[in-house]
C-alpha positions as CSV (number, residue, x, y, z in Angstrom):
1,M,97.2,113.6,113.3
2,K,99.6,110.7,114.2
3,T,99.7,109.5,110.7
4,A,100.5,112.8,109.4
5,A,103.3,113.1,111.9
6,I,104.7,110.0,110.8
7,Y,104.6,110.4,107.1
8,I,106.2,113.8,107.6
9,G,108.9,112.4,109.7
10,A,109.5,109.6,107.3
11,A,109.6,111.7,104.3
12,L,112.1,114.0,105.9
13,A,114.4,111.1,106.8
14,E,114.0,109.5,103.2
15,I,114.8,112.9,101.7
16,V,117.8,113.5,103.9
17,G,119.1,109.8,103.3
18,C,118.7,110.2,99.6
19,F,120.2,113.6,99.6
20,A,123.6,112.2,101.1
21,F,124.0,109.9,98.1
22,W,123.2,112.7,95.9
23,A,125.6,115.0,97.5
24,W,128.4,112.2,97.4
25,L,127.8,111.2,93.8
26,R,126.7,114.5,92.3
27,L,128.4,117.2,94.7
28,D,131.7,115.6,95.3
29,K,131.1,115.4,99.0
30,P,133.3,113.0,101.0
31,A,132.0,109.4,101.3
32,W,131.4,109.6,105.0
33,V,128.2,111.6,104.3
34,L,126.8,108.3,103.4
35,L,126.9,107.0,106.9
36,P,124.3,109.5,108.3
37,G,122.3,109.0,105.1
38,L,122.0,105.3,105.7
39,V,121.0,106.0,109.3
40,S,118.4,108.3,108.0
41,L,117.1,105.8,105.4
42,A,116.8,103.1,108.1
43,L,114.7,105.6,110.2
44,F,112.5,106.4,107.3
45,A,111.8,102.5,107.0
46,W,111.2,102.1,110.8
47,L,108.9,105.1,110.9
48,L,106.6,103.8,108.3
49,T,105.9,100.7,110.3
50,F,104.0,103.0,112.7
51,V,101.3,103.9,110.3
52,D,97.9,102.6,111.0
53,A,97.0,100.8,108.0
54,G,95.6,97.5,107.2
55,A,98.4,96.6,104.7
56,A,102.0,97.8,104.3
57,G,101.2,98.6,100.4
58,R,98.5,100.7,101.3
59,A,100.5,102.7,103.8
60,Y,103.5,103.0,101.3
61,A,101.1,104.0,98.6
62,A,99.4,106.7,100.6
63,Y,103.1,108.0,101.8
64,G,104.0,108.7,98.2
65,G,101.9,111.9,98.0
66,V,103.5,113.2,101.4
67,Y,106.9,112.2,99.9
68,I,106.2,114.3,96.9
69,A,105.1,117.2,98.7
70,A,108.0,117.1,101.3
71,S,110.5,116.8,98.3
72,L,109.2,120.2,96.8
73,A,109.5,121.6,100.3
74,W,113.1,120.4,100.3
75,L,113.7,121.9,96.9
76,W,112.8,125.3,98.3
77,A,114.2,125.1,101.8
78,A,117.4,123.3,101.0
79,E,118.3,123.9,97.4
80,G,117.0,127.4,97.0
81,V,114.6,126.5,94.1
82,R,111.1,127.8,94.5
83,P,108.5,125.3,93.3
84,D,106.3,126.5,90.2
85,R,102.5,126.4,90.1
86,W,102.9,123.1,88.3
87,D,105.1,121.6,91.1
88,V,102.4,122.8,93.5
89,T,99.6,121.6,91.5
90,G,101.0,118.2,91.2
91,A,101.6,117.9,94.8
92,V,98.1,118.8,95.7
93,I,96.8,116.1,93.4
94,C,99.1,113.6,94.9
95,L,98.2,114.5,98.5
96,V,94.5,114.1,97.7
97,G,95.2,110.9,96.0
98,A,97.1,109.8,99.3
99,A,94.0,110.9,101.3
100,V,91.8,108.7,99.2
101,I,93.9,105.8,99.5
102,L,94.5,106.1,103.4
103,F,91.0,107.2,104.4
104,G,88.7,105.7,101.8
105,P,86.0,103.5,103.1
106,R,86.8,99.7,103.1
107,P,84.6,97.0,103.6
108,S,84.8,95.4,107.3
109,A,86.7,92.3,107.6
110,I,84.5,89.0,108.0
């Protein structure tokens, strides 16, 4: 449960940070929106250090599935665009893949 909460928090922080750059460059928002965006991106990176995984790359790979699902939630909640069945199907596939990466059996260390 802790890992899921960390991934969800990290995804929200990354999406907010990236959206700040999107808003500045694509929606003509003022440059000051980048400051909270940069703080949010730093929070994202910091949160991922708390994932209980044996290797950073594995933690990041599993996070990718959560990020995809969270991005579609952002699409709907913040941008008002409802994900279609293909979006949802793709997100489910990614979440299953993330679970396999994170929770798959590993040989014990010698």
